[in-house]
N, C-alpha and C positions, 0 to 999 in steps of 0.2 A: 703661859706668860703670866707673872704674876698680875692680878688685880691693884690698880692704883687708885687709890680713895682720892675723891677729888670733891669737894663741895659743889653746891647747885647755885653759888651765886655769880659767878662771870657771866657776863653777858656778850662775850665776844670771842670768835675763834678764827684761826689760822692754819691754811692749810698750805704747805711748801711743795711744788711741782719741780723739780730740780734740772729738767731737761730743757736743753737747748741746742740751736742749730751749731754755734760754735760760742766759744768764751772769749767776750772782748777783753782788750789788754789792760783792763782799768778794774776788769769784774773779781771781787774776792766774794763773792756771796756764794752758797752752796750751790754749785752747778755740776752738771755731766753734760758734756758734748760728745755726739757721735754716739751716743750708748741709746738709740732709740729701740733697740731689743731687750731692753730693762723694763720697757712700759708696763706690760703686762705683770710682772713682778712685782712691779712698784703698787700698782694697784691692788694686788691682794694683800701686800704687806699694810700700807692704809687701811683696805677694811678690817684687818686684823688687829692694827694699833686702835683705830676707832672703837672696836669690838669691846676694848676693856674699859670703856666709858659704862657699860652695862645696860645703861638707858639713855633715851635719847634727851638732850641737853638745849633747850629753845636759846635761841641767841637774837642779839639787836642787830649785830653784824657779823658778817662771814668774811673772810679777806683770802684770796686765792693766789698766793706771790710764790716768787721764784728767782731764780730760772725764768721760765716763760709758759706758764700754763696753757697758752694757745698753741704751743706747738704740739701739743698732743694732738693725733689724729682726731677726727668729729668724735669716731665711736667712743675710745677711750676719754675723751672728754666728757661727755656725756655720761660714761658709768663713773668718772670722778666726780661730777655735781652729784648724782644719785647717791652715791657712798655719802659723802659727806653731808648733804642736807638731809638725809635720814636722821643723821646722829646730832645735827646740828640745825634743826628747824628754827626757819626765822621768823620772827614775830612779823605780823601784818603790816608794819611800817619798817621792817629790817632792812638795812642796807647789804646788799650782795657785791663785793667789786671783785674785778678778776683783771690783773696786769697783764699787757697783751702786746706782741711786736707786731710793727706795723705789716709785715710782710705775711705774717699770717693772716690777716685780715684779706689781703688782697694782692694778688701775684705780681711778680715783675719778671722780665724776660730772664734777668742774669740767675735769678734764685726762682727758677719755677716749683710750684706748691699745689697741690692738690687741696679741694676740699673748701677755698676760703668761704664762699657762700654757705656751705653744708654749715662751717663751724660759726657763722654769723647766727643761722638758725638754731643752733644747739645754746649758744648763749641765751638768744632771746629765750628759748623754750624753756631754761634754768631760772629763767626770772632774775638775770643779771639786772643790776640798777645802776651799777658803775664800773667804766672801763677805763683803766689807767695806763694809756700808749706811752710806751718806753721810746719817744720820737728823738730826743736829745738833740736835735737840731734839724734845720732845715737847707741847711749849706751841705752841698754834697761833698766839699773838700775836706771841711771837717767831720763829716760822718765818715768818709775815709779813713781819716786818722785816727778816729776812736774805733775804728774795727766795725763800725756797723754796716748790717747787710741790707740797709735800705737806702732810697735817696731821697731828696727833698720833695719830688713829684708823690710818690709811693706813702711818705709820710702824709700829705693833705688829701690822698684817696683814703686811705686808714683812718684818716679822723671823722671823714664822712661816712664810712662804712661804720664807725663806731658809733655816731650820732644815730645813725638809722635803729640803732638797738638799746642803746642805755639809756636812761633819764639823765645821767651826767657823766660825762667824759672829762677826762683829767690827762694832762700831757707834762711828760718830764721833760726837761732842758737841763742841759750841762753847759755851765760856762767856763772860762779859765781853760780851755783847751791850750797847748803848746802853739804860740805862735798866733793866737786868737788877739786879735785887736777888739777895743770897746766897740768901734763902729760894727765891727760883725755882728757881736754879741748884742747889739741893740737891734741890729736888722731881724735877727732871730726870735726877740723880743715882738718886735714890730708885726712880725707873720704871725706869730701865735695869738696876738691879740686880733688881728684881722678875723681869724678862724672863730673865733668867741669860744674858746673851751669853757667848760663850767669851772675848772678847777686847773691849777699849774704850780707844778715844784720845781723850782730851780735850785740845783747843786753844783758847788765848785768843785771843778775835776780834783780828786784826790789820789794819790800814788800810796797804794797798799801793798806793805810786803807780802811778798810771794806770787806779785801780779807780774806779767811782762812788763808793763809800763815802768813798774817799780826799777826791774833789772835795766829797761833803756834808758832810767834817767840818771841808774848809777854810772853808765855807760858815757852817758850825756849825749846818747842819741836821742833823747827828748830833753827839753828844758821846760822847767816848772813856771809858770807865770808869776811873777812879782807880785807879793803882798797887796803893794799899792794899787795896781792894777786890778787885783782879785776884788779888793775893797769898791773900787770904782763900779765894776761892773755889778757887784750885789746893788748897791747903792742905786744904779741904772734899774735894777729889775724893778726895785721897790719903790722908786719913782714912777717908771711908767706903767705897773701894773697897777697902783693904785689910783693913779690918776685916770686908768680905763675902767675902774669902778670895781676892781678886785680887792678884797679885804685881806689885808696882810695878818693873818691870824697866826703863823706859827712861824718860826725862824725862817725856813724853806720853803713854806706853802701860802700860797694866795687861792682864795675862791671866791666867785660871785656870790651873793646872798642865798642860802639856804644850799651851799653844798660843797661844806667843809667836808674832808674825810671823817667821818664818825668814828669809824675804826682806829685809825691813829689819835683820835684825840680820847679814844679808851687810854691806849698807851701811854699818852702825855699826864693823862689825869693818876695814872699810877695804879687803874684800875685791873683785876686779874681776869686771863683769858686762858683759854684753852689753845693747844696748837698741836699739829700732828705732821709727820712726814721727816724727811732728812735734812739734819741741821736744825729742825724748828726748836723754839725755845717757849715754853708755857710758863705762865706764872699763877701759881695756886697756893693757896695759904702760905704766903710770903715765903714761899720756897719755887726757886725757879728751877726747872729742867731741862736741858740742852740735848735733843737727840745727836746721835752721831752724824759727823758733816759728810763722811761717806756715803754715797748712795748705794751702794754695793753692799757695805757692811750694814748699812741699816738693813736693807732688804732683808740679808741673811739672818740677823739676830732676830727680825721679828716671826720669820715663816720658822723659824727655828723654835720659837714660844720664847724666847728671849726679850729682855726689856732693850728697848732700842736708845736709853738714856746713856750719855758719854758724860754727861757733867751735870752736877747739882750745886747749887749755889743758895745756903739757906742763911740771908742775913739776920744779923739781932734787928729789933724793932725799930732800934733809934737810927740804924744804917739803913733800914726799908724806909724810915721817913725822908731820910737826907736825898735816898735817889728818887723819891718821889716830889721832892722840892726842887729838884734841877728838872726833872723832867716836865714840871709843871710849869717852869719857868719858861720853858720853851714857847710857850701860849705869849703871845703878845697883850693878852688882856690880865698876865700876870697870875699873882698868887695871892688869894685872899687870906687872912690870918684865922678869922674864924674857921672858913671852910678847912684850912690845913690842920688846924687844933682838933677839929672832930673827927677828920679823915684819919689822923693817926695817932693823936694822945699827946704831942709833943708840939710847945710853940715855936716855930723860926727861930725867935732871937736862943732859945736856948741850946737849939742844934747849931747854929750856925752865926750867932751874932758877930763874933769880931768879924768874919770875911764878910759880913753883909755890910757892915758899917764900911770897911774899907773899899767896898764896890761902890757903895750910895758917894763916901767922897771922891771918889775918881769919876763918879759920874756916868757909871757904867751900870747901876742899877737905880732906880728911883723907888721911894718907899713915901707913903702919904700916910702913915700909920695904920693903915686898914689893908693896904694892898702893895705888893712889890712886884715890881716888874722890870724888864730889861730894857734901857735906853737906847736910842739911834745909835750911838757911840756903842753901847756894850753888844748892839747886834754883832757889828764887826768883827769883835773879839770872844763873840760867845764862848766858843771852844776852850778858850784859857779860863772862861767863869767857872765851870763846871767842876773842873776838878778839884779846885780850891773849896768849893762849895761840900763835895762828896766828904773831904780831909777835913774839914772841921772837927 
């Protein structure tokens, strides 16, 4: 396989694990379900892809995402950690994050699994500091609609199991499921707050092209929640979580003091990062490379000595700076003009002055001369702001 020249400056690394028990109807991630037979070949491919780094690259954050990393059996999960940490050794205060599915940590009657306790031991032995649980909800009816394979009681038990292993536990929650009421969403929030996780991510349900939910919406088998109700739900999350002591530090993310996701903060700052696995995107020297999304194709390419890269996006310095501006504005603390100029070599006004002034006039952004940040009203429509700034 050709050696890819990489700088030694990136301090973050991501490893994608595509395996899942099944694909949920709303999911458009790089996932393969029902193909556990590919696990060994996947690990051999990961080992070979990482070998192109030529020498270990110490990092401050290492993130295993998916898919579902914890779907791997204990032996394979242990091997994955050993491989990744060999090439991406963590600094002493490093953050090692793993995404987990509740039923991989605790068994339930309807979906029997083996090795729950052993997986917890593997996570602990690997030095995992942060577990991100894909709970999505605690309401059984909502979980069935979302095609999740756990129920509310299992989610609670999985949280307790995660708490026994990791210094920091995060919960993912979805709002605006078809037919969901504001009261039902507030009950999910109250349940999460009662558990007191260290971090909570809240996401409005989206209908992505290519998913079964997209097709069902086209057939009107599923109805999307209205924008006004979605806005009320988002505002309810902000109000309830901040009142409970969580810092709203990014559009969708809330954390207790000292428990921000440092890996994701590297993305939002526009830092460079390594990545490996099917569908994984790395950002090095201003160049973004994305591996093939098909797990089988990724494996075949790498094991044949070929590059797994399917897409290359090399932006101009100005476009890289605009992208960095958009990522950084997702943080509630905003973007300092002096930091941005030092990081990119461009002034914000030079890149996006007209769009910036328009959104300030609309009170969607605020600008005190030193820092630009999204307002409360801007948070509700932030997805419409970013494209305009990118196209400035």
